[in-house]
N, C-alpha and C positions, 0 to 999 in steps of 0.2 A: 646605481649611480654610473653614468657614462664616464669613461676615462679618456675618450677621444671623440672627435667629430669628423664629419665627412671631409671638410677642407684639410684637416691635418692628415687624413689618410691619403688624399690626393697629393699633398706636398711630399710626403715620404715616397710615394710611388714614382712621382716625376723626378725625384732627386736620385733614385737608385740607378746606377749605370747598367746593372745587369738586366733591368726590366725594359723591354722594348714596346710593350703595349699592355693595356688593361681594360677591363669592363667591370663597373660596379653596378650592382642591381639592388635597389632598396625596395622592399615590399611591406606594405601595411595591410593587415587583414582584419576585417570586422565581420564576424559570423554569428547569426542567430540559429539556434537549434531547438526544435520542439519534438517531443516524443508523445504519442497519443495512445490511449487504450480506452476500453469501454467500461464505464462505471455506472451501475444501476440503470443500464439501458441508454445511457447518454455518453456521447464522446467527451472524454476528459483529457486534460493535459497532464501527462505523467511527469515529464521533466521539461523545464524551460531554461535554456542556458544561453549565455552570451560569451563568445570567445574573442579575444583581441591578441594580435601578435604583430611583431615588427622584426624583420630580418634583413641582414645585409649579406650578399654573396659577392665575392671577389674572384675574378678570373684574370690570371696573369700570363703573359708570354715573356720568356726570358731568353737571353743570349747564352749560348753554350761555348764559353771560352773563345778560342780563336776560330771556331767553325762558323764560317760565314753563311753556309747553306742549311744550317740546322738550328732548331730552337726547342725550348721546352715549354710545357703548358700544364697548368693545374688550376683548380678552383677550390674554394673553401667558404664555409659559412662563418662569418666573423661575429664575435661577441663583444658588444660595446662595453660590458661591465668587466672585461678582462683586458690586461695590457696588450697593446697592439704589437709590440716588437716580437714576442715569442710566437704569436699567431702568424705573422708575416714570415718569420724565419722558417717555420714548419712548412708553409706554403711554398716558399722558394726552394727548399730542399726537395719537395715532391716534384716541383716543376722541372728541376734540373735533371731528374731521372726519366722524364717523359720525352724522350728524344723523338723529334719529328722533323720533316722537311719544313723549311721556313715559308711563312706566308704572312700577309699583312691584313689588318682590319680594313674595312671599307673606308675610303676618304669621307670626310664630313660632307653631307649633302649641301650643295650650293643653293638649292631651291627649297621652299617650304614643303614639308611632308604632307601628303594627301591626308585629310582627316578620315578617321575610321571610327565606328561606333561598336565597341565590344562590350558595352554595358547597357543596362536598362536605366534610363534617367530617373524613373520613379523610384527604383530601389536605391539608387545612389543618393537621392534626395532624402529618403526616410526609410531605412531598412526595417525599422520597427513597424511602420504602417504597412509595408509590403508583407511582413509576416502575418499581420492581422488579416489582410485581404486573402492571402493564401489559406489561412486557417478557416475562414468563412467558406471559401470554396470547397475545401476538404470536408467540412462538417455537412454542408449541403449535399454533396455527392454521396456520402455515407448514409445520410438520413433516408434516401429513397431506395436503398438496396433491399431486395427481398430474396429469401431463399438461400442466403449465405450468412455466415457468422463473421463479423468483423473481429480481427485479432489485434492488429496494431498498425500504426502508421508513423511516418517521420517526415518532417519538413526541415530543410536547411536552407538558409539564405545568406550568401556571402558577398562582400564587397572587397575586391582586391585593388589596391592603389599601388602602381609601380612607377619607379623612376630609375632610368638607366643613364649612366654616365660613361662615356667612352674616352679613351686617351686621345682620340683625334679631335676632341672638343665638342662632340655632339652630346646633348642632353635631351632625353625623350621621356615624357610622362604619359601614362595611360591608365584607364580604369577597366576593370572587368567584373561583371556580376555573375554569380553562379547560384543556381537553385537546384536542389535535389528533393525528390519526393519518392516515397514508397508506401504501399498499402498491402496488407496481408489479410486474406480471408480463408475460411474453411467451410465446407459444406455443412448443412444442418439437417437434422431429422433422418440421418442415414444409419446411425450406429457406428459408422466409420468416418474417418476424416483424414484429409491430406491437404495441408496448407498450400496456398498458391500466393506467391509474392511477386508483385510487379514494381519496377523501379523506373525512374526517368530523371535525366539531367537536362538542364536548359540554361541559357544565359538571359533570356527574356521571359517575363511573366506571361506574355501572350503565347509563347511557344510551349508552355508547360500544360499538357492536357490532363489536369487532375481528374476531371470528371470521367474522361475516357479510361484513365488508369484505374480508378476505383471500380467502374463498371466492368472492365475486363477482368480484374482480379476476382471479383465476386462471381462472375459468370463462369470463369474457368475453374474456380475452386469447386463449383458444382459438378463440372465435367471430369474433374480429377478422379472421381469415384465411379465413373461410368465409361471405362476405357477398355480397349482391346489391346493385346500385345502387338508390337510391331512385326510385320512380315518381311523377311529378308528378300532382297532383290534390288533392282534399279528402278527409280521412279523420277518423273518430273517433280521437282520440289520447289515450293514457293517459300522464300525467306523474306523477312521484313528489314526495315532500316537499321535495326540494332545490329544485325549480322552484317549488313552492307557497310556500316560505319567501320567495323573492325576489319573486314576483308580489304576494303579499298585503302584505308589508311595504312595498313600493313604493306599492301602491294606497291605503295609509293616508293618503297626502298628500291624496287627494280627499275624505277625511273630516276634514280638519284645519282649525282656525281660521286657520292661516297662509295656506292657499289661499283661503279666503273673503276674508280681509283684502286679499290681494294680487291679487284678482280673477283667480285661476287656476282651471282646471277643478276643480269641487268639487260635492259632493252636499249637499243640505239634509235636515234631519230630515223624515221622511215620504217621501223619494224612494226608489225601488227601487235597490238596489245594482247589480243586473243588469237592464237593461230587457228586458221580454218573457221573463222567466225562466219555464221550464216543466218543468225537471227537478228535481233535489234543490235545495231552497232553502237558502241560506247563512245560518247564524247565527254571528256573529263577535264575539268578545270581545277586549278588550285587557287583559292580566293582568300587572300589575307584581309580583304576589305568587306567580307560578308557581314552584314548587320547581325549582331548577336551571335557570331560564330564562336566556336570553342577556341580558335586560334586567330583572332582578329587583331592584327598588329600593323603598325605603320613602318617599323624597321625590324630587321631580324637581330639575332643575338650578336652578329658580327658588324652591325651598323648599316646594313644594306637596305635602302628603301624598298618596300614590298608593294607589288601590284599584281592584280589578277592575271593569270596566264593560262592559256589552253595548252594542256600537255598532250592530250590525245583527241584527235578529231576523226569521227567515224572509224574508230578502231585503229587508226594509224598514229604512231608517236610523232609529234612534231616539236616537242620541247622537253627539257629535262629539269628536274629539281636540282638547282645548282647554287650552293653557298660560296662565300668568298674563298674559303680554304681549298675546296676541291676544284672550283673554277680556276684558281691560280695553279694548282697542281697539274690540271689537265690542259691548261691553255685554252679554256672554253669560256664563253661569255657567262658572267654571273647573272642570275635571275632570281626567280621566286624560290624561297626555301621554306616558307611558313604559310599557314592558311588552312581553310577547310576544304575538303573534297566536295566538288559540285559536279553532279552528273545530270546531263540533259534527260528529261523524261521521255517515255515512249508515247505511243498513240492509243494503246488499248487500256481499258480499265482493269482493275484487279479481277472482277468477275469474268470479263472476257478472256483474260489470260487463263483462269481456272477452267473455263469451258472449252479452251482450245485443245485440251488433251483428254483422253478417256478417263484417266485417273491422275489426280494431283495430290501430293502430300504437302499440306501447309504446316510449316513449323510455327508453333505458337510460343514455345520457350525451350531453350537448350540449357543443359546443366554445365555451363562453362565452356565457351567456344575456344578450341585450340587452333591457332593459325601459325603457319611457318612462312615468313615473308620471303625467304630465299627460294623455297620450292613452290610456293603458291598453294600448298595443300591446307586443308582445314578439316576439323572433325569435332564431334561432341556427342554426348549422350542426349537422347530426346527426353525432355521433361514432359512435354505435352505437344501433340500435333493432331491434325484432323485430316482424314482421307476423304477427298471429294470424288465421287463417282458420277460421271456425266449422264450415262444412260438412265440409271435408276434415280438419280438425284439424291442418293443416300450420302450422309456425312457420318463417318465413324471416328470417334476420338481415340487417339493412340497414345500410349505411354510406354516408355522403355525402348530398348534398341539404340543403335548409334547411327549417326550420319557421318559420311566421310566423302571428301571430294577434292577437286583441284580447280583453281581459277582457270587455268589454261584449257582444261577439258570441259568442265561443266558449265562454263560461261559461253561456250561456242554457239549453242542454239538458244539464245537469250531472249527473254521477254521482259521489257521494262514497262512498269505501270505508268499511266499518265497522271495518277494521283501523286502528289509530291509531299515531302515533309522535310523539316529541318531538325537535326538532332545534334546533341553534344555529349561528350563523355569526359569526365575529369577524374583524376586521382589525387588524393590528399598529398600535399607537399610538392606537387609537380606544377611548375609555373604555367604551362600551357596544356590545353586539352586536345582531344581529337574531335573534329567536326565533320558533319555530312549534311548535304542538301541535295535532294534529288528524288528519284522514284521511291515511293513508300514501300513497294513490293517489287520483287524480281522473281521470275520463273526460270529455274535452272533445269538443265536436261541431264538425264541418265545418271542421277546421283545414287551412290551405293548406300543401301540401308541394311544393316545387320540386325537380326532379331534378338 
């Protein structure tokens, strides 16, 4: 039983002299989950679940006594079945301890917000029908696999409905759809087995390559038992969009007002994104209006209208990621602070990039990619890779060893594929995801490989 409603919460917040601003975010989640296994040679549903959840998060900004230039800030997940007063008391106590320079939420927009589409209309209309369509695709893809043993698969389909209320009077409603799929296979008829698991997130049904995911999982499971150990040295290395999504979204920190303000590693307008770049030059946009993006929004969390912005053009920084807080702190124009990373494609195909070097190590899967957004370094163990040798045409599958590199160094002689892809990544309980749209593959130079 709910003990209070939204209007009662607003009335209390507006009447409290200590509170100078607030943001209320309501989210309703409807998610379908299916888990699959093989039963008597046929794909069977092991578990079929439906989950529903409703949450309210409150972010408040408070005055700190007589200090005109300081404020406190804190946020909390509110529980509607518990009295409101003790929850607000705990929140205000926490906010009073979070001393920061004063800043103001964005003024309420005078013009209508630009429409964005962060959801799949067919899923929003009928999430159950969407699950049936995806299940049919999954079953069809698994049915044609040969030479590999199907182990398990999962499908999640979620619809997130959000409503944000700002103390400046702005109310904004949005929808987001999330789809997750995974499939695991192992080799057959070998006497040994090593499972290969492939996963993928998406916001749109059309962007979810279930057939490709199943085909690659089965094919690579067969190669997991036909591998050579990694050879130590430096190699041209090809990575895919999964790695690029993590690297570029992390590297946005060095283009942010937050890093400038906190004196962390950062780039200034006019700086090169990659020092001594001599390969394909990067043009990078941050797009909050990307259809089906992982972070497609009309307004940011501080109420600022969001529009696509070019941050880097031909390797030269021309704009920064700037929210209200750090824009006011630095005295710089506030701009885009949300959205998916969009990279302009190159002119060469994946195969042309591979053939441009005598040897290329193509990473197929890493065992957990580590990235450091402040240093630009990255590293991981190699789960599976293949070595392409141009003269002989030989392809050798590799397992083991580690990859380590740096964006500043290994992106200098860069090759961007002309094939493009759109990808998303979401974490449970996190309101926004990480998005990428751009080259499906990138060739890096002189990457260190340890055996």
